[in-house]
C-alpha positions in Angstrom: -2.3 -32.5 -9.8 0.3 -31.1 -7.4 -0.2 -27.7 -6.1 2.9 -25.5 -5.8 2.8 -23.3 -2.7 3.2 -19.6 -3.2 6.2 -17.9 -1.6 5.2 -16.4 1.7 6.3 -13.1 3.2 8.9 -13.2 5.9 7.8 -10.7 8.6 10.5 -9.0 10.7 10.2 -6.8 13.7 9.2 -3.7 11.6 6.5 -5.5 9.6 5.1 -8.0 12.1 2.1 -5.7 12.9 1.3 -5.4 9.2 1.1 -9.2 8.7 -0.7 -9.8 12.0 -3.4 -7.2 11.0 -3.7 -8.8 7.6 -4.2 -12.2 9.2 -7.3 -10.6 10.9 -8.3 -9.2 7.5 -7.5 -5.6 8.6 -5.1 -3.2 6.8 -2.8 -1.3 9.3 -0.2 1.3 8.5 2.4 2.7 10.9 1.5 6.2 12.0 3.4 8.8 14.1 1.8 9.5 17.4 3.3 13.0 17.5 2.3 14.4 14.1 -0.1 11.7 12.7 2.1 11.1 9.6 1.6 7.7 8.0 4.9 5.8 7.6 4.8 3.2 4.8 6.8 1.1 4.2 7.5 0.9 8.0 10.6 2.8 9.3 11.9 3.3 12.8 11.4 7.1 12.7 8.9 9.6 11.4 10.1 11.3 8.2 8.2 14.5 9.2 9.1 15.1 12.8 11.8 12.5 13.4 9.8 11.0 16.4 10.2 7.3 17.1 6.8 7.2 18.8 5.0 5.2 16.1 2.1 2.8 16.3 0.0 0.7 13.9 -3.2 2.4 12.7 -6.1 0.6 11.0 -7.0 2.3 7.7 -10.1 2.1 5.6 -8.6 -0.1 2.9 -10.0 2.1 0.2 -8.0 3.8 -2.5 -7.3 4.1 -6.2 -4.9 2.6 -8.6 -2.0 5.1 -8.9 -0.2 3.0 -11.6 0.0 -0.7 -12.5 1.6 -3.3 -14.8 0.2 -6.5 -16.3 2.5 -9.4 -15.7 2.6 -12.0 -18.4 5.9 -13.7 -17.4 5.8 -16.5 -14.8 8.4 -15.6 -12.1 7.3 -18.5 -9.8 5.4 -21.6 -10.9 2.7 -21.0 -8.2 1.5 -18.0 -10.2 1.0 -19.9 -13.5 -2.8 -20.1 -13.1 -3.1 -16.3 -12.6 -1.1 -15.1 -15.6 -1.7 -12.4 -16.7 -2.0 -10.7 -13.3 -1.9 -7.1 -12.3 0.7 -5.6 -9.8 -0.4 -2.1 -8.8 0.6 0.8 -6.7 -2.5 1.7 -4.7 -2.9 5.2 -3.3 -4.8 5.0 0.0 -7.8 7.4 0.5 -6.7 7.8 4.2 -3.5 9.5 3.0 -2.7 9.8 -0.7 1.0 9.9 0.1 0.7 6.3 1.2 1.0 3.9 -1.7 1.0 0.1 -1.3 2.3 -2.4 -3.9 -0.3 -5.2 -4.3 -2.3 -7.2 -6.8 -5.6 -6.2 -8.3 -8.0 -9.1 -8.1 -11.6 -9.9 -9.1 -11.1 -7.9 -12.3 -9.8 -8.9 -15.7 -6.3 -7.5 -16.2 -7.4 -5.6 -19.3 -10.0 -3.7 -17.3 -7.7 -2.2 -14.7 -7.3 1.6 -15.1 -5.3 4.3 -13.4 -7.6 6.1 -11.0 -9.9 3.1 -10.6 -11.4 3.0 -7.1 -10.4 -0.1 -5.2 -10.9 -1.7 -1.8 -8.8 -4.1 0.2 -9.6 -7.8 0.2 -7.5 -10.6 1.7 -6.3 -13.9 0.3 -5.7 -16.5 3.0 -2.5 -18.2 1.8 -2.0 -20.4 4.9 -3.4 -20.5 8.4 -0.7 -18.0 9.4 -0.6 -15.7 6.3 -3.3 -13.5 4.6 -2.2 -11.3 1.7 -3.8 -7.8 1.3 -4.9 -7.4 -2.3 -7.3 -4.9 -3.9 -10.4 -5.3 -6.0 -12.6 -2.8 -7.8 -15.2 -1.0 -5.7 -18.6 -2.2 -6.8 -21.4 0.2 -7.7 
């Protein structure tokens, strides 16, 4: 059986830190050094104080499902084995204004709920790429 590779992200100058952190199984969000505002998705300037003095900051990786959708349609053949899968907007505990689009894994699609506590986990797609995903918090 032939395995179809998943499409990989294409990091650029503004997202390189994010993917390098993910490769180390860490979740990092850009943060303003002047006012501590988190900036996600990454931008060259703080939306609060307009400073360009920004740096990656490791966050806890814990949060809750803000909203989600169950995907039943196959947009790429590599995702066939995972249908149905959940794409969610996860609100981070470190700053509820930061929301990350990701998959919910290690949970049947029908059990995902808005407000469900989740934590980051990483899927190693290749030696160079690890994808941050979220799973329910146990306990």
